[in-house]
C-alpha positions in Angstrom: 125.8 79.7 155.4 122.7 78.3 153.2 120.3 76.0 154.3 120.5 73.4 151.3 120.2 69.6 151.7 122.7 67.5 150.4 121.1 66.9 147.1 120.8 70.6 146.0 124.5 70.9 147.5 125.5 68.0 144.9 123.4 70.0 142.2 125.4 73.3 142.9 128.5 71.4 142.9 128.1 69.7 139.6 126.7 72.8 138.2 129.4 74.6 138.9 132.2 72.9 138.3 130.6 72.1 134.8 130.7 75.5 134.2 134.6 75.8 135.1 135.3 73.0 132.7 135.5 70.2 135.4 132.4 67.9 135.2 132.9 64.6 136.9 135.6 65.6 139.1 133.1 65.6 142.5 134.9 62.8 144.2 138.6 63.6 143.5 140.0 64.7 146.8 142.9 67.6 146.2 145.9 65.7 146.3 144.7 64.1 142.7 144.3 67.3 141.3 147.1 69.7 139.4 147.4 72.8 140.0 145.3 74.3 137.0 142.4 71.8 138.2 142.8 73.2 141.9 142.4 77.1 140.2 139.4 76.3 138.5 137.7 74.3 141.5 138.3 77.3 143.4 136.9 79.4 141.1 133.8 76.7 140.8 133.9 77.4 144.7 133.4 81.4 144.6 130.7 81.3 142.1 129.2 78.5 144.2 126.8 81.3 145.8 126.3 83.4 142.4 127.9 86.1 143.3 127.7 89.8 141.3 131.4 90.4 141.9 134.5 88.2 141.7 137.4 89.0 143.3 140.5 86.9 142.0 143.3 87.3 144.0 146.5 86.2 141.5 144.7 83.9 139.6 147.5 82.5 137.5 150.2 82.3 139.8 152.4 79.3 139.5 150.6 78.3 136.4 152.5 77.3 133.1 151.2 79.2 129.9 148.7 76.8 128.9 147.2 76.9 132.2 147.4 80.6 132.8 145.6 81.2 129.3 143.2 78.6 130.2 142.3 80.7 133.3 142.1 83.8 131.6 139.7 82.7 129.3 137.7 81.0 132.3 137.5 84.5 134.0 136.3 86.0 130.6 133.6 83.3 129.9 132.5 83.5 133.5 132.0 87.3 133.2 129.9 87.0 129.9 128.1 83.8 131.3 127.1 84.8 134.8 127.3 88.7 134.0 129.6 89.3 137.0 131.8 91.9 137.6 135.5 90.7 138.0 138.3 92.4 140.2 141.6 90.8 139.2 144.5 91.2 141.3 147.6 90.3 139.6 151.5 91.1 139.0 151.0 89.4 135.5 150.6 92.4 133.3 150.1 89.8 130.1 146.8 88.4 132.0 145.8 91.5 133.0 145.6 93.0 129.6 144.0 89.9 128.7 141.0 89.9 131.0 140.5 93.5 132.0 138.9 96.8 130.7 140.6 99.0 133.2 143.7 99.0 135.5 144.3 100.0 138.9 148.2 100.2 140.0 148.2 100.4 143.7 151.7 101.1 145.3 152.7 102.3 148.7 149.2 102.2 149.6 147.9 104.9 146.9 146.6 104.6 143.7 148.9 105.3 141.1 146.8 105.1 138.4 143.2 104.1 137.3 142.4 104.3 133.5 141.8 101.8 130.7 144.4 99.3 129.9 145.1 101.5 126.8 146.1 104.3 128.9 147.9 102.3 130.8 150.1 101.0 127.8 150.7 104.3 127.1 151.1 106.1 130.5 153.8 108.6 131.1 154.0 107.6 134.9 157.4 106.4 135.7 156.6 103.5 137.9 154.0 102.5 135.2 155.9 102.4 132.3 158.7 100.6 134.5 156.0 98.4 136.0 154.2 97.1 132.5 157.8 96.6 130.8 158.9 94.7 133.6 162.0 97.1 134.7 161.2 98.1 138.2 164.2 100.5 138.4 162.3 103.4 138.7 165.1 105.8 139.3 164.6 108.4 136.5 167.7 110.0 137.2 
């Protein structure tokens, strides 16, 4: 924990909420926030300590297409503005291809694929092809 006074904390909260496009919501209760707003407040909380790496765990789950796009754009914007590395854990391949340079696919506790998003799209590995195409029938015979 950090030893900040109330004024310093308020300044950080205001700054980070502004960075995620949520200025002026400091006084709202969680029940007053939409799903997309809650995701952005979560991002503000994640960047409050000025990290070098941000881990996003299913950042677009449960969001409509407009908010999914907004969160993806925000991830890219934060990478650029804050000069951070982002690690995004997701099953949403469209979002993964939108926000990443590299893809790693984990299955049964081991990496089945690690490479660029172009390499992932063109992979000949059946599991990777099936997952990207949304066809999880991995029986090739």
